[in-house]
C-alpha positions in Angstrom: 16.3 21.7 5.1 15.0 18.3 5.9 17.9 15.9 6.5 16.5 13.2 4.2 16.7 15.6 1.3 20.4 16.3 1.7 21.3 12.7 2.3 19.1 10.8 -0.1 18.2 13.3 -2.9 20.8 11.8 -5.3 19.6 8.3 -4.6 16.0 9.3 -5.2 16.8 10.7 -8.6 18.6 7.5 -9.6 15.7 5.2 -8.5 13.6 5.5 -11.6 14.0 3.3 -14.7 12.9 3.9 -18.2 9.1 3.8 -18.3 8.8 3.4 -14.5 7.1 5.8 -12.1 8.9 8.2 -9.8 10.6 6.4 -6.9 11.6 8.2 -3.7 14.5 7.0 -1.5 13.7 6.4 2.2 16.7 6.0 4.7 15.2 3.2 6.8 15.3 3.2 10.6 14.2 1.4 13.7 10.4 1.3 13.7 7.9 1.2 16.6 5.5 -1.0 14.8 1.9 -1.8 15.4 3.1 -5.4 15.2 6.3 -5.7 17.2 9.0 -7.7 15.5 9.1 -10.3 18.4 5.3 -10.3 18.9 5.7 -8.4 22.2 7.5 -5.0 22.1 10.7 -5.2 20.0 11.0 -2.6 17.2 11.3 -3.6 13.6 14.4 -2.7 11.6 13.6 -1.2 8.2 16.5 -1.1 5.8 16.9 1.7 3.3 14.5 1.3 0.3 12.7 3.3 -2.3 9.0 3.6 -2.9 6.8 4.9 -5.7 5.8 8.5 -4.9 2.2 7.7 -5.8 -0.1 4.8 -6.1 -0.1 3.2 -9.6 -2.7 5.0 -11.8 -5.3 3.9 -14.3 -3.1 5.2 -17.2 0.0 3.4 -15.9 -1.9 0.1 -15.4 -3.5 0.5 -18.9 0.0 0.7 -20.4 1.0 -2.4 -18.4 -2.0 -4.5 -19.6 -1.4 -3.4 -23.2 2.2 -4.6 -22.9 1.2 -7.7 -20.9 -2.2 -8.8 -22.3 -2.3 -11.8 -20.0 -3.3 -9.3 -17.3 -6.1 -7.8 -19.2 -9.6 -8.1 -17.8 -11.0 -11.5 -18.9 -7.5 -12.9 -19.6 -6.1 -13.4 -16.2 -6.7 -16.9 -14.8 -9.4 -17.1 -12.1 -6.8 -18.3 -9.6 -5.0 -15.0 -10.0 -7.9 -12.6 -10.4 -11.5 -12.6 -9.2 -14.5 -11.8 -11.4 -14.4 -8.3 -10.0 -10.9 -7.7 -11.4 -10.8 -4.2 -13.1 -14.6 -4.3 -12.8 -15.0 -0.5 -13.3 -13.1 -0.5 -16.6 -15.0 -0.3 -19.9 -13.0 -2.9 -21.6 -10.1 -5.3 -21.4 -7.6 -2.4 -21.7 -9.8 0.6 -21.4 -10.4 2.4 -18.1 -13.3 4.3 -19.7 -14.5 7.3 -17.7 -12.1 6.7 -14.8 -9.6 9.5 -14.5 -6.2 8.4 -16.0 -4.4 10.0 -13.1 -6.5 8.3 -10.4 -5.3 5.2 -8.6 -6.1 1.9 -10.3 -8.3 -0.2 -8.1 -10.0 -3.7 -8.3 -6.5 -5.1 -8.8 -5.6 -8.5 -7.2 -2.3 -9.0 -5.3 -1.0 -11.2 -8.1 -1.7 -8.4 -10.7 -0.2 -5.8 -8.5 2.9 -7.9 -7.9 3.3 -8.5 -11.7 3.0 -4.8 -12.4 5.8 -4.0 -9.9 8.0 -6.8 -11.3 7.6 -5.3 -14.8 9.5 -2.2 -13.7 12.1 -3.9 -11.6 10.3 -3.5 -8.4 8.0 -5.3 -5.9 5.2 -4.5 -3.6 6.3 -2.8 -0.3 6.6 -5.0 2.7 4.4 -4.3 5.7 7.1 -2.6 7.8 8.2 -0.5 4.9 4.7 0.7 4.2 4.0 1.4 7.9 7.3 3.3 8.2 6.5 5.4 5.2 2.9 6.0 6.3 3.9 7.2 9.8 5.1 10.5 8.4 3.1 13.7 8.0 4.2 16.7 6.0 6.9 17.8 8.4 7.7 14.8 10.7 9.0 11.3 10.0 6.7 9.9 12.7 3.5 11.8 13.5 1.6 8.9 15.0 1.5 10.5 18.5 -0.2 13.6 17.3 -4.0 13.4 18.0 -4.8 16.0 15.4 -3.0 14.0 12.7 -4.8 10.9 13.8 -8.1 12.7 13.6 -7.4 13.8 10.1 -6.8 10.2 9.1 -10.0 9.0 10.9 -12.0 11.6 8.8 -11.4 9.4 5.7 -13.3 6.6 7.3 -16.2 8.8 8.2 -17.2 9.4 4.6 -18.7 6.6 2.6 -16.9 5.5 -0.6 -19.6 6.3 -3.1 -17.4 7.6 -6.0 -14.2 6.3 -7.5 -10.9 7.6 -6.0 -9.8 11.0 -7.0 -6.5 11.8 -8.7 -3.1 11.3 -7.1 -1.0 14.2 -6.0 -4.1 16.3 -5.1 -2.6 16.9 -1.6 0.8 17.8 -0.4 3.4 15.0 -0.1 4.6 13.7 3.3 8.0 14.2 4.9 9.6 11.7 2.5 8.0 13.1 -0.7 5.3 10.4 -0.9 1.8 11.3 -1.9 -1.5 10.0 -0.7 -0.3 7.5 1.9 -3.6 8.3 3.7 -7.1 9.2 2.6 -7.1 8.0 -1.1 -7.0 4.2 -1.4 -6.1 1.1 0.6 -2.8 -0.5 -0.6 -1.5 -4.1 -1.0 1.7 -5.1 0.7 4.0 -7.9 -0.5 3.9 -9.9 2.7 0.2 -9.5 3.6 -0.3 -13.2 4.0 2.4 -13.5 6.7 1.2 -10.8 9.0 -0.9 -11.7 12.0 -2.5 -9.4 14.6 -4.6 -10.2 17.7 -7.9 -8.7 18.3 -6.8 -8.3 21.9 -3.5 -6.5 22.3 -2.8 -8.3 25.5 -2.8 -11.7 23.8 -0.1 -13.3 21.8 -2.6 -15.6 20.1 -2.8 -14.5 16.4 -6.5 -14.5 15.6 -6.7 -12.2 12.6 -4.6 -11.8 9.4 -3.8 -8.3 8.2 -4.0 -8.7 4.4 -3.3 -5.2 3.1 -2.6 -1.9 4.7 -5.2 0.9 4.6 -5.6 4.6 5.1 -3.9 4.6 8.5 -0.8 3.3 10.3 -1.9 3.4 13.9 -1.5 1.6 17.1 -3.4 -1.7 17.4 -2.9 -1.4 21.2 -5.4 1.5 21.3 -8.8 -0.2 21.2 -10.5 3.2 20.9 -8.9 3.5 17.5 -11.9 3.1 15.2 -9.8 3.1 12.0 -7.8 0.1 13.1 -10.9 -1.8 14.2 -12.5 -1.1 10.8 -9.4 -2.2 9.0 -9.3 -5.5 10.8 -13.0 -6.2 10.4 -13.1 -5.3 6.7 -9.8 -6.7 5.5 -8.9 -9.8 7.4 -10.5 -12.2 4.9 -8.7 -11.0 1.7 -7.1 -13.6 -0.6 -4.4 -12.9 -3.2 -6.9 -13.1 -6.1 -9.4 -10.8 -4.5 -9.7 -7.0 -5.0 -11.7 -4.0 -4.0 -13.1 -0.8 -5.4 -10.8 1.3 -3.1 -7.9 -1.2 -3.1 -4.8 -0.1 -5.1 -1.1 -0.4 -4.7 2.3 1.2 -5.1 5.7 -0.4 -5.7 9.0 -0.4 -3.8 12.6 -1.3 -4.5 15.2 -2.7 -2.1 16.5 -6.1 -1.0 14.5 -8.8 -2.6 16.1 -11.8 -0.9 12.9 -13.7 -0.4 9.9 -14.7 -2.5 6.5 -13.8 -1.2 3.9 -16.5 -0.9 0.2 -15.3 -1.1 -2.3 -17.0 1.2 -4.7 -19.2 -0.8 -8.3 -20.0 -0.1 -8.8 -23.2 2.0 
């Protein structure tokens, strides 16, 4: 039996609140991050936390905007949501033909953050997301497995021509989290504070990593097409912007700091 099930099963069952999604407890650990904690090679320390088992769905976000009409399409201030906010929805609180159990997309950082706060949570921080996304179905860290990396890269090989499919269509990973790869990109709480260099040998931060995507891979490997695509496509995001394949999930844990989104100059 997987060790995390015996140690953290009870905690996972206690994570959910009334009306909230299913949260899964993660034990935390020392993490070999794509962005070392000291900018050179030091591992990051991830404290125990819990994370939503799936990305937030259209149905869940509809319930949120019905309860909080200030986040309905057309109601959110322009500084908090771009004109493309919930662009594929049929109305202010109607996701139309989009599957209710598919991830909600075209959601700004501000709206995602507000949703998480509404159920006593927050967006996951980068190291938390990276730590959770490093797992495959049987291992806590599968990032050194070339076959697993190839599976992730396949997502990038197919153009995004249709809305994301439903959550939980594939098996969960080692921790019980679904769709960490291959469904949507996901916001992180501290996106505006994360810097990466286009050249792994340099300590000069040239790019900003705004949200995590369908991979958690080594930036030191310049052959990694997925990482190069992520940097090229996502480095210019702002807190009010969104995307047709950009969703989010929430996390719970220490909330000792207040995130500050990067604003347009």
